[in-house]
N, C-alpha and C positions, 0 to 999 in steps of 0.2 A: 265341432268347429275348432280349428287349431289356433293357438295363441299367436299373435303377431310377433315377429322378431325384428331385430335391427337389420336394415337392408344391407345388401352387399356394397352399395355405393357408400353408405356410412362407414362400413368397416374399412373400405379402401381409403376413404378420406382420413380416418384415424391413423392408418398405417403411414400414409404420406406425411401427415402432420408429425408423427413420431420420428420418422426419418429426417425430416427437416430440422426438428429440435436436436437430434443427434448430430447432424452435420454442423449445426451452429455451435454445439459444445466442442466438437472436434476442431473447429476453426479457432477456438479460443486458446488452443495450446500455444504457449510462448516460451522461448528459451530464456533461462536464467542461469546465473553463475552457480556452479556446484559449490559444495562446502569447501572452505579453505582455498578458494580460487586463487587468491593473491599468492599464498604460500606455494601452491602447486606450480603456478606460472614462474615464480622466482626460482624454484628448484630446477625446472626445465631449462631456464636460461643459464643457470650455473653449470648444468651438465653440458650444454652446448658449448659454452666457453671453455670448459675443461677439455673437451674433445679437440677443440681448435688448438689449444695450447699444446696438447700432446702431439697432434698431427704436425704442427709447425716445428716442434722440436725434432721429430723424426726426420722431417725433410732437411732440417738444418744439419743433422748428423749424417745425412746421406743414406738413410734407411728408406728403402723403397716401400711405397704403399701399393699393395696389390689391388687394383681396381675391381677385379672379379671377386676376390674374397672379402674385400672391404668396399662395397659399392657406394656407400655413403661417405667415404673418405673420413671416417671417424678417427683413424690413427691408432685405435686400440686393438685392431685385429692383427695378430702376428703370424709368422709362417707356420706351416703345418708341422715341420720338423726342425728342431734346433737342438743344441746341446742342453737346453733347459726344458725341453718338452718331456713331461712326466707320464702322459697317458693319452688315450684316444679322446677325441673331441669332435663335435659337429660344427662345421663352419656356419650353417644357417642359424643355429642357436646363439653362437657368439655374436654374429652380426645383429640379430634381433635384440639381444640384451643391451646393445649399444644405443637403442632408440631412446632419445631424450625424454619421451613421455613416461618411461619407467621411473624417472625421478619423481614425477607426480604420483604415480602408483604407490611407490614406497612411502611418500609423504602421507598418503591416505591411510596406508596400513599402520604407520606409526601413530597417527592421530587417533585412529580407531582403537589402537592398543592402549591409549591413555597417555602417550608421551607428549609432553609439552615443553615450553621454554625452560632451559636450564636443567632438564632431566638428563639422566645418564642412560646410555644405550650400549650394551656390550655387543661387539660385532666380531664375528669370525669370518675372515676372507681368505680367498686363494687368488692366484694370478690367472685362473682359468676364465673368469667372467669379469673382465675389467669394466665392462659397461655397467653391470649391476653394482660393482664397487663404487663407481662414480655416482650412480643413482642414490646409493645409501648416504654417501658423504654430502651430496648436494641437498638431499631432503633434510638431513640433520641440520645443515646450515640454515635452510629456509625456515625450519620450525624453531630453531634456536636451541636444539638439543645438543648434547655433547657425546659423541661416540668414543668408546674405548676400543681401539682396534688392535687385533692380533691377526697376523697374516701368515699363510703358508705361501711362500714366494713362488714355488714352481707352478707350472701351468700345463694344462692339457693342450692339445692341438688347437691352433688358431686363437689362443688367448694371448696373454702378454709374454709371448715366447721369444721375443727379440732379446738376445743375450745382453745387448748394450742398453736396453731400455726395459727393465723388469717392471712389475707392478709397483714396487717400492719407489722406483725412479719416477714413474708416472705420478705417484702420490706426492712426491717431493716437488715436482713441477707445478702441481696445482697449488701447493702451499706457497711456493715462491711467487706465483702469479697473483697471490692475494685472494684466491677464490674462497678458501676456508683455512683454518689453522690446524686441521686434523691430520695426524699421521700415525702410523702404526707404532705402538709402544713396544711391541715385541714381534718376532717373526721366527718361523721355522723354515727349513728347506722345503718341506712338502714332499710330494711324491709318495712312493711306497713306505708305509709305516711312519710317514711324516718326517723321515730322516733321509730322504733322497735315494731310497732303494730303487734300483732300476736306472738311475742316472750314471753317467760316466764320472770319474773323478774330476775331470775338467768341468763338467756341468755343475757338479756340487760346489766346486770352488767359485764358479761364476755367481751362484746364488749366495754363497757365504760372503763374497765381496760386496754384493748388493746390500746385504743386511748391514754390513759394517759401514759402508759409505753413507747409508741413510740413517745411521745412528739408532737402530732398533736393537732391543735386547735379543740375543740369540737363545732360542728354545731348542735344546738338543737332548730330548729324553729318549731313553732306550726302548720304551714301549708305549702302547696306547693309553693305558691307565695312568702312567706318569705324565703323559702329555696333557691329558684331560685335567688332572689335578693341578698341574702347574698353571694352566690357563685360567682355571676357575680361581685359583689363589691370586693370580695377578689382577683379574677383574675385580675381585672382592677387595683387594688391597687398595686399588685406585678409588673404588667407591667409598671405602672407609676413610681414605685421605680427604675425599671431597665432602664427606659427611652427608652423603645422599645414597638412597637405594638405587639399584638398577631397575629400570622400568620395563625393559624389553630386551630380548636377545635376538640378534639377526644373524642367520647363517647364509653366507654367499658361497655357492659352489659345493663341491663334494669333498672338502678337506676332512680327512679321517678323524682328526682330533675334535674338530668342531661338530661334524655331523654324526660321527660314530661308525660310518661305513655305508657302502652302497645300498645295503638292505634298508637302512633307515630312510633313505631317499624315497623309497616306495611306501614306507609306513607313515611318514610325516607329510601331510599334504602341502603343496606349494601355497605361498601366501601367509596370511596371518592366522595363527591358531591361539586363541585366548587361553585355552586350557588344554595342554598337551595330554592326549589320551595315555593312560597307563597300560602299556603293553609289554609283552615279553620280547623286548628289543634284543636282537642277537648281540649287538655291541652298543655301548653307551658312550655318547659324545658329550660335549659341553652343552649342546642344545637339550639333551635329556636332563642334565643336572638342573638347568634353569626351569625347564618344564616341570620338574618335580617340585620346585619351589613355587609353583603356580604363577610364574611370571610369563606373560605373553611371549610367544616366539614367532619369528617371521622366517620362512623358508624360501630363499631365492635360488632356485636351481632349474626348474622346468620353465624355460623362457617362453615356449610356445603356449603352454597352458595359461601362464600368467598374462600373456599378451591378449588372449581371448577373454579372460576374466575381466580385464580392465579396458577392453575395447580399443586396444592399441592395434589390433589386427581385425579387419572386417571378416566375420565368419563366412560370408557368402562369396566375396571376391578375393579374399586373401590379401588385400591391399592394406598397407600400414597407414595410420593416421598421420597428419602433419604435426610437428612439434607444437604443443600448446593448443591443439584442437582435439575435439572428440568428447565423449561422454565423461571423461575424467574432469573436464573443465566446464561443460555445459549440461544442464539438466533441462528437461521439458516438463512444464506443469500446466494444468488447466486453470483458467480463470474461474475460481469457485463460484462467483456470483452468476456467471453465465451458465455454468452447469446447473446450479440450483434453480435458476429461472427456467431452464429448459425442462428439467425434471418436474418442477411445479406446474408448468403449463401443460405438459403431457398428462399429468395426474388430474388436473382440473378439467381438461377437455374430456378425458375418459369418464370422469365422475359425472360431468354434465350429460353426456350421451347416455350413460347408464340410468341416470335419473329420468331423462325424457323417455327412455325405453320402458322403464317400470311404470311411469305415469301413463304411457300409452296403453300398456297391457292392462293396467287396473281400470282406467277410465273408459277404455275402448271396448271392454268386455260387456256383453249384453246382460241386463238385469234378469234374475231368474223369473220374476213375475211377468216379464214382458216377452219371454220366449214363446214362440208360436207353438200351438198344440199340434202334435204330429198325429 
């Protein structure tokens, strides 16, 4: 005689009950503000205002904004070729880097690096990714940190390549508009060897004039090693004068003195690296020096990868999020009491059915003395 087992109807009922409990738990998901929501939103607003200031200035100067290359009318996308164009560049990356939500992404990176109010952040910029430059400055303002900025003024294609409005000029416009008080303390020409190699004499002069009129210290070193040393010395001297340590280093773009060369762009991952890996880097830039000091570094170069990492671009549709919207600002979480109740109820019902089944098997089995004789 076979032992009785739980009926199929009972098993189906248990499955339906478990599915209902799961559905109830899923319905308990609710949106909540992500960490540092107010700071991120403030940074995004600052970056939007900065782009409007730059765009309005361009239009006032009679500089055309190419609607195809700058579809969002940010004003920070320059022409493909000009006297100050230093290298090749990708228009899509430059336009994507100008998305205001990158200000929130950089804010998150800085906060995760341990940067807080009144902390110092060393920043190496170029004119190639003005959108990322604005994101860094806006995030520092929102957090309350103080950036020490050194810029390579030249720009690759579609960056701040307008000769009349270089990155240093954009920077000064933002300061004059009262968005933040930060400006580059020093600048180099940029381009080949960080000394304008590959530019015409007229192009180099345009960049030198921009450095002079924006009151930045000119860095004109004969080689990469000297460029790196002079930048590190300048950062350290400012930090010593402030009496504070540098909490993070941010590299924006592919400036040779800051990054160390194109090979390092492949070896150093985009985004925040709390402890830079010790590798046999072909050339060493400022980012390597601070990495060796065990200072967190932030690499802002691969706009597309960063956009996917921080949900600025939808991986399925390719659409960009709206400023101030998306997973940078909103997180989804379960109501724990609902989830706990659902789990407890499923466990209780299963335990109850198991108990009844065991009881049925034990009490329903015939007594050995009452078995019929065969």
